[in-house]
ZAZA-371790 format. One line per 4 residues: number of its first residue (from 1); for each residue x negated, y, z negated of N, C-alpha, C, O. Coordinates in steps of 0.02 Angstrom, whole numbers. Each point is the difference from the previous one (the first is absolute). Example, Ala and Ser with C-alpha at 12.3 -4.5 7.8 and 13.67 -1.06 7.14 Angstrom:
! ZAZA-371790
1 = -660:-284:-390:45:59:0:-45:60:0:-52:-1:-33 ~ 70:54:69:-42:59:-3:39:55:-37:-25:55:-8;
***
This chain:
! ZAZA-371790
1 = 612:3569:-502:-11:-85:18:50:-17:-78:41:-45:7 ~ -44:79:-77:38:-15:-40:87:-18:25:28:-52:-17 ~ -3:92:49:55:-10:31:27:-77:17:47:-36:-15 ~ -110:36:59:11:-93:56:-6:-22:-65:54:-10:-27;
5 = -111:-2:-11:9:-35:-53:54:-12:-58:13:-55:-24 ~ 15:112:8:66:-5:-30:76:-40:35:41:-38:-27 ~ -45:67:99:54:-43:26:-25:-69:17:30:-46:28 ~ -79:48:-45:-12:-86:1:18:-51:-63:21:-58:-7;
9 = -42:112:-32:19:-23:-78:89:-3:0:33:-51:-6 ~ -15:97:11:74:9:17:33:-63:17:42:-30:-32 ~ -74:15:95:50:-50:36:-26:-73:-14:33:-47:24 ~ -78:36:-55:-38:-28:-21:60:-46:-80:21:-56:-15;
13 = -17:126:-9:50:-38:-71:70:6:24:48:-7:-38 ~ -44:18:92:83:5:23:15:-51:24:60:-15:1 ~ -108:-31:26:1:-69:48:15:-24:-63:60:-11:-10 ~ -113:-5:-52:8:-65:-43:54:14:-44:33:-45:-24;
17 = -18:131:8:75:7:-36:46:-54:12:23:-45:-35 ~ -13:69:113:63:-26:14:6:-90:29:55:-27:6 ~ -127:-14:10:-24:-54:-3:36:-41:-103:39:-45:-14 ~ -76:84:-20:-4:-26:-77:75:31:-7:21:-24:-53;
21 = 16:53:72:57:8:-5:40:-61:32:24:-40:-40 ~ -18:33:86:29:-81:46:-35:-47:-64:24:-30:-49 ~ -63:35:65:-57:-76:-27:52:-4:-92:31:-51:-16 ~ -35:106:-24:49:-8:-43:86:-27:-16:28:-37:-40;
25 = -6:83:100:53:-31:-1:21:-58:42:56:-26:-5 ~ -94:11:39:19:-70:11:-27:-68:-50:17:-60:2 ~ -59:90:-42:-13:-32:-75:52:-13:-39:13:-54:-26 ~ 23:111:21:33:3:-44:92:-31:15:38:-18:-45;
29 = -19:22:128:63:9:0:-11:-99:35:41:-44:-12 ~ -94:37:47:-14:-76:6:-44:-54:-31:-7:-56:25 ~ -21:79:-81:-46:-8:-48:-38:-40:43:-4:-57:-21 ~ -31:67:83:-55:-30:40:-35:58:34:16:56:20;
33 = -74:-96:-23:-55:44:24:-20:-6:54:-15:-59:7 ~ -2:106:68:2:0:49:-89:23:15:-22:57:6 ~ -19:-125:-3:-68:0:10:-32:60:31:-40:42:-21 ~ 81:-56:95:-44:31:42:11:51:-14:-48:39:7;
37 = 117:-9:-36:-14:84:-38:-40:28:-34:-23:55:14 ~ 6:-92:-72:-48:-9:-50:-70:16:19:-33:44:-27 ~ 19:-75:67:-35:-17:72:-17:70:27:-57:23:-7 ~ 92:1:30:-12:66:29:-4:62:-28:-34:47:20;
41 = 88:-50:-88:-7:24:-66:-63:23:-19:-20:58:-5 ~ -17:-129:-8:-84:23:-35:-45:27:64:-49:28:-25 ~ 46:-25:87:-32:12:43:30:80:-3:-48:38:-7 ~ 107:-4:9:29:66:-14:-37:47:-43:-22:57:8;
45 = 22:-112:-72:-25:32:-62:-90:10:7:-24:55:-15 ~ -11:-99:33:-57:17:35:-26:77:26:-40:43:-19 ~ 104:-58:90:0:66:26:17:49:-63:-52:21:-27 ~ 93:-6:7:25:46:-46:-68:17:-54:-12:59:-13;
49 = -23:-103:-11:-62:3:-20:-53:57:11:-22:52:-25 ~ 17:-99:87:-53:41:38:16:73:18:-47:40:0 ~ 117:-16:17:5:56:28:1:54:-65:-25:56:6 ~ 55:-78:-65:-20:28:-56:-43:10:-20:3:47:-40;
53 = -78:-82:49:-51:-16:3:-38:69:40:-43:37:-25 ~ 73:-33:98:-24:35:35:24:81:-27:-35:51:-2 ~ 81:-56:-10:11:77:-20:-36:48:-66:-14:60:-6 ~ 8:-120:-37:-50:2:-75:-69:32:42:-24:53:-20;
57 = -2:-83:71:-59:11:5:-22:61:46:-54:28:10 ~ 141:-14:22:-12:54:23:14:74:-53:14:57:17 ~ -22:-80:-74:6:52:-33:65:14:-10:14:59:-13 ~ 28:-99:16:75:5:-14:29:-45:-39:55:-24:14;
61 = -90:7:-69:23:-44:-56:44:19:-29:23:-43:-38 ~ 20:121:35:45:24:-54:57:-51:42:33:-44:-29 ~ -27:58:99:58:-3:47:22:-84:10:54:-26:14 ~ -133:-8:-32:20:-76:14:7:-34:-82:22:-57:-9;
65 = -40:90:-31:36:-29:-85:84:33:3:50:-25:-24 ~ -55:74:55:80:34:7:55:-58:28:51:-22:-25 ~ -85:7:86:40:-51:41:-15:-76:-39:40:-46:11 ~ -88:35:-47:-3:-63:-5:56:-3:-78:23:-53:-21;
69 = -14:103:-2:60:-9:-67:73:33:19:48:14:-35 ~ -61:-7:110:65:15:18:36:-90:34:58:-19:6 ~ -112:-9:7:14:-68:43:8:-29:-76:51:-33:11 ~ -61:25:-60:-5:-34:-56:74:23:-32:27:-38:-40;
73 = 2:95:56:51:12:-27:84:-29:32:57:-12:-21 ~ -96:13:84:35:-62:72:27:-43:-19:60:-15:-3 ~ -134:-25:-21:-9:-81:-2:48:5:-67:53:-29:11 ~ -56:57:-75:44:-4:-49:69:29:-8:30:-6:-54;
77 = -1:42:111:64:6:27:28:-79:20:36:-29:-40 ~ -51:4:94:-16:-84:34:6:-23:-63:58:-22:3 ~ -74:13:-53:-28:-56:-34:87:12:-38:40:-45:-14 ~ -32:107:6:80:9:-68:32:-31:41:24:-53:-20;
81 = -13:68:83:83:-15:65:-10:-77:-12:50:-29:-22 ~ -114:-15:35:-2:-70:14:14:-34:-78:32:-52:-11 ~ -56:85:-26:9:-9:-78:89:-15:-16:24:-27:-50 ~ 4:49:97:72:-6:-27:34:-59:41:54:-25:-15;
85 = -86:10:59:7:-87:31:-5:-70:-38:33:-51:1 ~ -91:73:-38:-11:-49:-52:27:-91:16:25:-38:-41 ~ -37:28:100:8:-50:41:-53:-54:-29:-57:23:-6 ~ 66:-105:-17:-48:-36:-7:-15:-18:75:38:1:48;
89 = -105:-19:-53:-49:-19:60:35:-73:22:36:-30:-39 ~ -52:3:112:46:-11:36:-50:-81:-17:-58:8:19 ~ 70:-78:-50:-38:-21:-19:-24:-88:77:-47:-38:-10;
***
């Protein structure tokens, strides 16, 4: 059962990471936000939180913590890349 919960958590985090990267790149390059993408990102974030909680409840808290920390490193990398664009928002 832990393998199934791990797979769900990894899939949710991978989906979340790719959406986050696209949203941040669009904002950095074009200076605008895609509200539909942001809404979808919020829903996927909720699914990822639920998947990580399911791992923790199944006694796999160490894996959930590791996966969450790995995802945070990914978001830090995206922020470092998008900070180089430094465009002013569209008015």
